[in-house]
C-alpha positions in Angstrom: 144.1 118.3 155.9 146.1 117.7 159.1 147.6 120.6 161.1 151.2 119.9 160.3 150.4 119.4 156.6 148.5 122.6 156.6 151.3 124.5 158.3 153.8 123.4 155.7 151.4 124.2 152.8 150.6 127.6 154.3 154.3 128.6 154.7 154.9 127.8 151.0 151.8 129.7 150.0 152.8 132.8 151.9 156.3 132.5 150.5 155.0 132.5 147.0 153.3 135.9 147.6 156.1 137.5 149.6 156.8 140.1 146.9 153.2 141.2 146.5 152.6 144.9 147.0 148.8 144.9 147.1 148.0 144.3 150.7 147.2 140.6 150.2 144.5 141.1 147.5 146.3 138.8 145.0 147.0 136.2 147.6 143.4 136.0 148.6 142.3 135.8 145.0 144.8 133.0 144.4 143.7 131.2 147.6 140.1 131.3 146.5 141.0 129.9 143.1 142.9 127.0 144.8 140.2 126.2 147.2 137.6 126.2 144.5 139.2 123.1 143.1 138.9 121.1 146.3 136.0 118.8 146.9 133.4 119.7 149.6 135.1 117.7 152.3 138.5 119.2 151.6 137.1 122.7 151.5 135.5 122.3 154.9 138.7 120.8 156.3 140.9 123.6 154.9 138.6 126.3 156.3 138.7 124.5 159.7 142.5 124.6 159.6 142.5 128.3 158.9 140.3 128.8 162.0 142.5 126.5 164.2 145.6 128.3 163.0 144.2 131.7 164.1 143.4 133.0 160.6 139.7 133.8 161.1 139.6 136.8 158.7 140.8 134.7 155.8 138.5 131.9 156.9 135.6 134.3 156.9 136.2 135.2 153.2 136.3 131.5 152.2 133.2 130.7 154.3 131.2 133.2 152.2 131.9 131.0 149.2 132.4 127.4 150.5 131.5 127.4 154.2 129.5 124.6 155.8 126.5 125.4 158.0 128.6 125.1 161.2 131.3 127.3 159.8 128.7 130.0 159.0 127.4 129.7 162.5 130.9 130.1 163.8 131.2 133.4 162.0 127.9 134.6 163.5 129.1 133.7 166.9 132.4 135.5 166.4 130.6 138.6 165.3 128.3 138.5 168.4 131.4 138.1 170.6 133.0 141.1 168.9 129.9 143.2 169.7 129.9 142.0 173.3 133.6 143.1 173.6 132.9 146.3 171.8 135.5 145.3 169.2 134.6 147.2 166.0 137.8 146.6 164.0 138.7 145.2 160.6 138.2 141.6 161.8 134.7 142.3 163.1 133.9 144.1 159.8 135.1 141.0 157.9 132.7 138.9 160.0 129.9 141.4 159.4 130.4 141.2 155.6 130.3 137.4 155.7 127.0 137.5 157.6 125.6 140.0 155.1 126.8 138.0 152.1 125.4 134.7 153.5 122.3 136.4 155.0 119.3 134.4 156.4 116.2 135.9 157.9 117.2 135.2 161.4 120.4 137.2 161.0 118.5 140.5 161.0 118.7 141.0 164.8 122.4 140.4 164.8 122.9 143.0 162.0 120.7 145.4 163.8 122.6 144.9 167.1 125.9 145.5 165.3 124.8 148.9 164.0 123.0 149.8 167.2 126.0 149.2 169.3 128.8 150.4 167.0 130.1 153.5 168.6 132.2 154.9 165.8 131.3 155.2 162.1 132.6 152.9 159.5 132.9 154.7 156.2 131.8 151.6 154.2 128.2 150.4 154.7 128.0 147.3 152.5 125.6 147.9 149.6 124.4 144.3 150.1 122.8 145.5 153.3 120.5 147.8 151.2 119.3 144.8 149.3 118.5 143.0 152.6 116.7 145.9 154.4 116.6 149.5 153.1 115.7 150.9 156.5 118.6 149.2 158.3 120.9 150.5 155.6 119.5 154.0 156.2 119.9 153.7 159.9 123.6 152.6 159.5 124.2 155.4 157.0 122.7 158.1 159.1 124.8 157.0 162.1 127.9 157.2 159.9 127.2 160.5 158.1 126.6 162.6 161.2 130.1 161.7 162.3 131.7 162.7 158.9 133.7 165.9 158.6 131.3 167.9 156.4 133.7 168.7 153.5 135.3 165.2 153.6 132.3 163.7 151.9 133.1 165.6 148.8 136.9 165.5 148.9 137.5 162.0 150.2 136.9 159.0 147.9 135.8 156.7 150.7 132.2 156.8 149.5 133.0 156.6 145.8 131.8 153.0 145.8 128.2 154.3 146.2 128.4 155.7 142.6 128.0 152.1 141.5 124.5 152.1 143.1 122.6 155.1 141.9 119.4 153.6 143.4 121.0 153.8 146.8 122.1 157.4 146.3 118.6 158.3 145.2 117.1 156.5 148.2 119.4 158.5 150.5 118.5 161.8 148.9 114.8 161.0 149.4 115.1 159.7 153.0 117.9 161.5 154.8 117.3 164.7 156.8 117.5 167.7 154.5 121.0 168.7 155.6 122.5 165.3 154.8 120.4 164.8 151.7 122.0 168.0 150.4 125.4 166.7 151.2 124.7 163.5 149.1 123.5 165.7 146.3 126.7 167.7 146.4 128.6 164.5 146.6 126.9 163.3 143.3 127.8 166.6 141.6 131.4 166.6 142.7 132.1 162.9 142.0 130.4 163.1 138.5 133.7 164.7 137.3 135.9 162.1 139.0 138.2 160.1 136.8 136.5 156.9 138.1 133.3 158.1 136.3 134.3 157.3 132.7 130.9 157.1 131.0 128.9 160.1 129.9 125.5 158.5 130.8 126.8 157.7 134.2 128.0 161.2 134.8 124.6 162.6 133.6 122.7 160.3 136.0 124.8 161.6 138.9 124.2 165.2 137.9 120.4 164.4 137.7 120.5 163.1 141.2 122.4 166.3 142.3 119.6 168.4 140.9 116.8 166.1 142.2 113.9 168.0 143.9 112.5 166.5 147.0 108.8 166.3 147.3 
């Protein structure tokens, strides 16, 4: 796909989503469906055009699904540059998620560097990081939770995504310092009555975690 052809196509694509009110979620979903129909060469070319046209965040999402080896390496280099510049914004977080979702063993040091250097907490620690390395997830979570307003963890829904991973919540209760383990237990108790929790067995499991006794 040539640059001019891409520019015309992209203008029409954006126009077709101009009335969306979801922050671009439907547009990205649509784009992924479109690109899924391309052959390998065209997928690579399309992603390259996104990069050349200064749309690295969108490119990052597609690279997770269809990226070539060199495109995945590009994302890793971009994340490293963000760390060097101390840029911990939504773009760097997008690169981080792509590295996590396309993880290879030699990516560990890059992920560790990100969480070592990140000065401010990010309320979302990708649960996929837990599946890669539990201790690194714990390190990132500890760094985040100590910067949380204490009551915010119960009243704010930013950590509600963790209720999908009861194994992570149990791990945190077992491994965080007592103060923060208790906060997670209270979180489980409070969120068990949230409208998002619409199954009785799910609610009961959260309550069981809230009452868990540490050995």
